[in-house]
N, C-alpha and C positions, 0 to 999 in steps of 0.2 A: 476430525468432524467439526463442521461449522455450526454455530448456534446463531439463531436470528436475533437474540438479545431482546426480543419483544415480550417473551413470555416469562422470563426469569430476571429477578433483580439481585440474585445471589451471585456474587463473583468469588472465584477462587483467589487466594492471596496473590498468586502470580498475575492474574488478570487485573487485580486492583493496583499492583505495582505498575503494570503497563499503562493503566489509565492515568495514574499519577505522573508518570514520565511524559505521556502525551500532553497532559495539562501544562506541565512545566515548559515543554517545547512551545506550546501555543502562547504562553505568557511571554516567552522570549521573542516571539515574532515569527515563528515558523521553522521549517526543516532546512531550508536551503536558500540560496540567493534569489531564486525565482519568486516573484511576487505577483499577486493577482492584478490583472488589469482593472482599472476603476469600474468598468462596465461588465466585468466577467461574472458569469453565473455558473452554477453547477451544470446547467444544460449545455454550456459552451465547452465543458471539459472533455478531453479525450484521455482515457486511462488505458494503460497497457497492463495486462495481467499475464504473468509468466508462471504457469503452473502445469506440471506434467500429469496430474490426476485430472482427467476430463471432468468428472462429476464435481470436484472441488472448484475447478476453474469456472464451470457454469454456475455454481452457487455464488461464487464471488461476483461474477458478472451480473447475476440477478440482483444481488444486494446493491451493487453500485448503481445499477439502473434505477432501483427503488429509491436510492438516495439522491436521485436527480441527475446523475452524470449523463451527458449527452451521447457518448460513444465509448464502448469498451472493446478493445482489441485483445483477443486471447492468443497466446502462444504456448506451445507445449514443450519447446526445446530452445536451446540457445540459438540454434540456426534460425528457427522460425521467428524468434524474438528479434534477432538482428535484421531479418528481412522486413519485419513489421516496422522497425525503426528507420529503415531505408525508405519505406513507402510513406510514412507519416510520423510526425513528431508528437508524442503524447505530452500532456501537461503533468502527468504523474504516473508512477508505475509501482505495482506490487510484484515482487520477485520471490518466488520460492527459491531457497538457496540450493536445494538438491533436486536436480531434474534427472531422475533416473540414473543417478550416479555421477552426473556431470554438474559441476557448480555453475551458477548463473553469473559469476563474476565478470565475464566479458560483456554481458549486457549492462551490468552495473557500471563498468568502466565507460561505456559509451554514454550512458545517462549522465554520469558525473561530468564528462567532457562537454556535454551540452547544457549543463546546469539544470537538468531536469530532476526534480526531487523524486525519491523513491523510498520504499520501505521493504526490507527483506521479510519474507514469511518463512517460518520454520517450526517444525515440531520438536526441535532440539534447542538446547540452551545456547547462549551467545558465544560460548567457547568454541563453537564450530566455525566461526568466521576466520579467514586468513588475516594477517596483520594489516594488509592494505585497507581492508574494509572493516576493521575492528571497531571503528567509531560509528558505523552506520546503525540506524535504528532497525530493530527486529520486532515484528509482531508475532508473538508465539501462538501457534495453533494449540488448541482450538481458540477461536476468538468470536466476538459478537459483531453484529452489524454496526453497533455504535462505535466499536474499535476502528473499523474501516472509516467510518464517518469522522472520527476524531483525527485519524491520520491525515485525511484530506483537509480537515479544518486547520491542522497544524501547518501544513504546507501552504495553505491559502487562507489565512486567518480572516480576511476581509470578505470572503465569498459567502460565508455562512453555511450552516449545516441544517439538516432536517431532523436528525435524531440527536437528542441531547442525553448525555449520561446523567443519572440521578446524582 
């Protein structure tokens, strides 16, 4: 279940740890090698969301659009995500690890090869990642809108965000 983060300021210990990790990443200069263009704005960003639960995918899409992202592409399977990557190159991606029993690792591999930053989404602990992806960031479900905002802010620290964590 997703929370919008606008009505509650109480965070679980797990969510507070996630926020602290995201803040540390932001202080180090971001998630990956891709950096924001000097004139880049959130409205210029194309985001890929790979989520097999349609309602959750649409909620994430709504949150990202509310955060000012210009375009959100939704994919519900590895195949549709790879097709989306062939059609257009996103600036960032949110990948559910488990897509109906299939891992989203092939999508992560393509993103890594193109230096496109991404964050895994999971309802499970980090021990579920294979060793190749063990160092990747995971945003644990449930999360708040400000957690998605902070993930984007970490990848593109000079673009600026709309929602700020308290």
